[in-house]
C-alpha positions in Angstrom: 71.5 24.4 -25.8 74.8 22.4 -26.3 73.8 21.8 -30.0 73.3 25.8 -30.4 76.8 26.1 -29.1 78.6 23.6 -30.7 76.9 24.9 -34.2 78.1 28.5 -33.0 81.6 27.1 -32.5 81.7 25.3 -35.7 80.4 28.3 -37.6 83.0 30.5 -35.7 85.6 28.1 -36.8 84.5 28.2 -40.4 84.6 31.6 -40.5 88.1 32.0 -39.0 89.4 29.5 -41.4 88.0 31.2 -44.2 89.4 34.4 -43.2 93.0 33.2 -42.8 92.6 31.6 -45.9 91.2 34.6 -47.6 93.3 37.2 -46.1 96.1 38.8 -47.9 99.1 36.7 -48.3 101.4 39.6 -48.0 101.2 43.1 -47.1 103.7 44.5 -49.7 102.6 47.2 -51.7 104.5 45.8 -55.0 104.3 42.4 -56.6 106.9 40.0 -55.6 108.4 37.3 -58.0 108.3 33.9 -56.8 110.5 31.3 -58.9 110.3 27.7 -58.1 112.8 25.1 -60.2 110.9 22.1 -59.0 108.6 20.4 -59.4 108.6 20.8 -55.4 106.1 19.3 -52.9 103.6 21.9 -51.2 105.7 21.5 -48.2 109.1 22.2 -49.9 107.4 25.1 -51.5 106.0 26.5 -48.5 109.6 26.1 -47.1 110.9 28.3 -49.9 108.2 31.0 -49.3 109.2 31.0 -45.9 113.1 31.2 -46.7 112.3 34.0 -49.2 110.3 36.0 -46.3 107.4 36.0 -48.7 105.2 33.9 -46.0 105.7 33.9 -42.0 104.0 30.8 -41.4 103.2 27.9 -43.7 100.2 26.1 -41.6 97.4 27.6 -43.4 99.0 27.3 -46.9 99.5 23.6 -46.3 96.1 23.4 -44.9 94.6 24.9 -48.0 96.5 23.0 -50.3 94.9 19.7 -48.7 91.6 21.1 -49.1 92.2 21.8 -53.1 94.3 18.5 -53.3 97.6 20.0 -54.2 100.5 17.3 -53.5 103.1 19.4 -55.7 104.0 22.5 -57.4 105.5 22.7 -60.8 108.4 24.6 -61.7 107.5 28.3 -62.7 107.7 31.9 -62.3 104.9 32.9 -60.0 104.2 36.7 -59.4 102.4 37.3 -56.0 100.2 40.3 -56.3 99.3 42.8 -53.5 96.4 41.6 -51.2 96.6 37.9 -52.9 95.2 35.5 -50.7 96.2 32.0 -50.0 93.5 30.5 -51.9 94.1 32.6 -55.1 97.9 31.6 -55.0 97.1 28.0 -54.4 95.0 27.7 -57.2 97.5 29.2 -59.8 100.0 26.6 -58.1 97.6 24.0 -58.9 96.9 25.0 -62.5 100.7 26.0 -63.2 99.3 29.5 -64.0 102.8 31.3 -64.5 103.2 35.1 -65.0 105.2 35.8 -68.0 108.9 37.2 -67.7 109.8 40.2 -69.7 113.0 39.8 -71.8 114.2 43.1 -73.2 116.8 43.3 -75.5 119.0 46.2 -76.7 118.8 48.1 -73.5 122.2 46.9 -72.0 124.8 49.3 -70.6 127.4 47.0 -72.4 126.2 46.2 -76.0 125.5 42.7 -76.5 127.6 41.5 -79.4 127.9 37.7 -79.3 125.7 34.7 -78.7 127.7 33.9 -75.7 127.0 37.4 -74.1 123.3 36.9 -74.8 123.7 33.3 -73.1 125.2 35.2 -70.1 122.4 37.9 -69.9 119.9 35.0 -69.6 121.6 33.5 -66.8 122.8 36.5 -65.0 118.9 38.2 -65.0 117.5 34.7 -64.4 115.3 35.1 -67.6 114.9 31.3 -68.2 115.2 28.0 -66.1 117.7 27.2 -68.6 121.1 28.0 -67.4 123.8 29.8 -69.8 125.3 26.1 -70.7 122.1 25.4 -72.0 121.8 28.5 -73.9 125.3 28.5 -75.3 124.6 24.9 -76.7 121.6 25.9 -78.4 123.0 28.9 -79.8 125.7 27.3 -81.4 124.2 24.1 -82.5 123.7 23.9 -86.1 120.8 21.5 -85.8 119.0 23.1 -83.5 118.9 26.5 -85.6 118.7 25.1 -88.8 114.6 24.9 -88.4 114.8 28.7 -88.1 117.0 29.1 -91.3 119.6 30.3 -88.9 123.2 29.1 -88.1 125.7 30.2 -85.1 126.6 33.2 -87.0 123.3 34.5 -88.1 121.2 33.7 -84.7 121.7 37.1 -83.5 120.2 38.7 -86.4 116.8 37.6 -85.1 116.9 39.3 -81.9 115.3 42.5 -82.7 115.8 45.1 -79.7 112.4 44.7 -78.6 110.4 43.4 -75.4 109.3 39.9 -75.2 106.9 37.9 -73.1 108.2 34.7 -72.1 107.8 32.1 -69.6 110.5 31.2 -67.4 110.4 27.4 -67.8 110.5 27.6 -71.7 113.3 26.2 -73.3 115.8 28.0 -75.4 113.8 26.9 -78.5 110.6 28.1 -77.4 112.0 31.4 -76.3 113.4 31.7 -79.9 110.1 30.8 -81.5 108.8 33.8 -79.6 111.6 36.1 -80.9 111.0 34.5 -84.4 107.3 35.7 -84.5 108.1 38.9 -83.5 110.8 39.2 -86.5 108.2 37.9 -88.8 106.0 40.8 -87.7 108.7 43.3 -88.3 109.8 42.0 -91.5 106.9 43.3 -93.6 106.4 42.9 -97.2 107.4 46.7 -97.6 110.7 46.2 -95.6 111.4 43.0 -97.4 110.9 45.0 -100.6 113.2 47.9 -99.6 115.8 45.3 -98.8 115.5 43.9 -102.1 115.9 47.2 -103.6 119.2 47.7 -102.3 120.3 43.8 -102.9 120.0 42.5 -99.7 117.5 40.1 -97.6 116.8 40.7 -94.0 119.8 38.5 -92.5 122.2 40.9 -94.7 120.4 44.2 -93.6 120.8 43.2 -89.9 124.5 42.2 -90.3 125.0 45.7 -92.2 123.1 47.7 -89.7 125.2 46.0 -86.9 128.3 47.5 -88.5 126.4 51.2 -88.7 125.6 50.6 -85.1 129.4 50.2 -83.9 130.3 53.2 -86.1 128.2 56.1 -85.0 125.6 57.1 -82.5 124.8 60.2 -84.3 121.7 59.8 -85.7 121.8 61.9 -89.0 125.2 60.0 -90.1 123.5 56.4 -89.4 122.0 56.9 -93.2 125.2 58.1 -94.8 127.3 55.7 -93.5 124.8 53.0 -94.3 124.8 54.6 -97.9 128.5 54.5 -98.0 128.7 51.0 -97.0 126.2 50.0 -99.6 127.9 51.9 -102.5 131.1 49.8 -101.5 129.1 46.5 -101.9 127.8 47.5 -105.2 131.0 48.1 -106.8 132.8 45.3 -105.1 134.9 47.5 -103.0 136.0 46.1 -99.4 133.9 47.6 -96.8 137.3 48.2 -94.6 135.0 48.9 -91.4 137.3 48.9 -88.6 134.5 47.4 -85.9 134.4 44.4 -87.9 138.3 44.0 -87.4 137.9 44.6 -83.7 135.1 42.2 -83.5 137.0 39.5 -85.5 140.1 40.0 -83.3 138.1 39.2 -80.2 139.2 42.3 -78.4 135.5 43.7 -78.1 136.1 46.4 -75.7 139.3 48.0 -77.2 138.8 51.9 -77.1 141.0 52.2 -80.5 141.4 50.2 -83.5 145.1 49.2 -84.0 147.2 47.7 -86.8 147.1 44.4 -85.0 143.3 44.4 -85.2 143.5 45.2 -88.9 145.9 42.5 -89.8 144.2 39.8 -87.5 142.9 36.8 -89.7 139.0 36.5 -89.4 135.9 35.9 -91.5 134.6 39.0 -89.8 137.5 41.2 -90.8 136.3 43.2 -93.6 139.7 44.8 -94.6 140.9 41.5 -95.3 137.8 39.9 -96.9 135.2 41.4 -99.5 131.6 41.4 -98.7 129.6 41.4 -95.5 131.0 39.4 -92.4 129.3 36.0 -91.8 126.9 37.5 -88.9 126.3 40.7 -87.0 128.7 42.2 -84.8 126.3 43.2 -82.2 122.7 43.8 -81.5 121.8 46.7 -83.8 119.2 49.3 -83.0 116.2 49.6 -85.0 117.5 53.0 -86.0 120.3 51.6 -87.6 118.3 48.9 -89.5 115.8 51.5 -90.5 119.1 53.5 -91.9 120.1 50.8 -94.1 116.6 50.3 -95.4 116.6 54.0 -95.9 119.8 54.8 -96.9 120.0 57.8 -99.2 121.4 57.6 -102.9 124.9 59.2 -102.6 128.3 59.1 -104.4 130.0 58.4 -101.0 132.9 55.9 -100.5 134.7 57.2 -97.6 134.1 58.8 -94.2 136.1 59.5 -91.4 135.4 60.9 -87.6 135.2 64.5 -87.8 138.2 66.4 -86.3 135.8 68.6 -84.2 135.3 65.6 -82.4 131.5 66.5 -82.0 130.4 62.7 -82.9 129.9 63.6 -86.5 131.8 62.3 -89.4 133.0 63.8 -93.0 132.0 62.0 -96.0 133.4 62.1 -99.5 133.8 60.1 -102.7 137.3 61.4 -103.2 140.2 59.3 -101.8 142.7 62.4 -101.4 140.2 64.4 -100.1 139.4 61.5 -97.4 143.2 61.3 -96.4 143.2 64.9 -95.8 140.4 64.4 -93.6 142.0 61.6 -91.8 145.0 63.5 -91.2 143.0 66.4 -89.6 141.4 63.7 -87.2 144.7 62.3 -86.4 146.6 65.3 -85.8 143.8 66.6 -83.6 143.8 63.2 -81.8 147.3 63.5 -80.9 147.0 67.2 -79.7 144.2 65.9 -77.3 146.2 62.9 -76.1 149.2 65.5 -75.2 146.9 67.6 -73.0 
């Protein structure tokens, strides 16, 4: 009789322990991301889960960890799914099975224009274990970028506005490898052939596309602006692009370009220097890259914002006509400022 009672109690204990170990860890309806900057001991990991209110009690997690032989948990980003149980989570901890993080470029409210701003985004959104200082050092290092065929001025040309799956513990170099694979995939032989037709390579296409991106958000005008700048490059005429002068001055958020911007000495200032600047002045959209690759054949050499202030531009190959168009715009601007 005592043996039966003992066996019954043992069975009941096993069932209770099994229930507690396999019951859902959280009642959250949505997945919750848990990040460890470890490696941490299992006990410290449990404390962190409790501190972040992802776990009410650590006893069963610690018990399960002892059963599975888990002493420590590696650094990583782990996504705790709804209804996930302790054993499932512990197995992921044991095998260091992280959940990728989505890095999305090109969706910023304030456009990313520099490597420093990209480093800030990575830090601000906690995209990687590496901090902004690590990212800045990597993005500004000639030696680090040379294996990719890049330098600190051109590195931003690889950052296509796409969604990337990366692991939180990956180094800046590993993240760039992921980004570079997408760049290689985008630059098909067909696109490379189009670039050669207009006398540019993929990096130069991205640099010119960044200027087009800063010039307009009016889709039909992207192609015409790209055509205008390509015409200038072909005949050796300076681009004289206002956004490059603003970028070169460091006054990135200026609403209007002034004479001070135009006179500021910088390798990026295309009023002072012929040809393309040494690197992009923002992360261009795919629309602007395609606008450069598919720019129409025109004879345009000049353009200015329309005096109708409808987001369009007016194009011509006649400098006198361009001056009249520019005066119309300036006159209308002054009227609007007086209202």
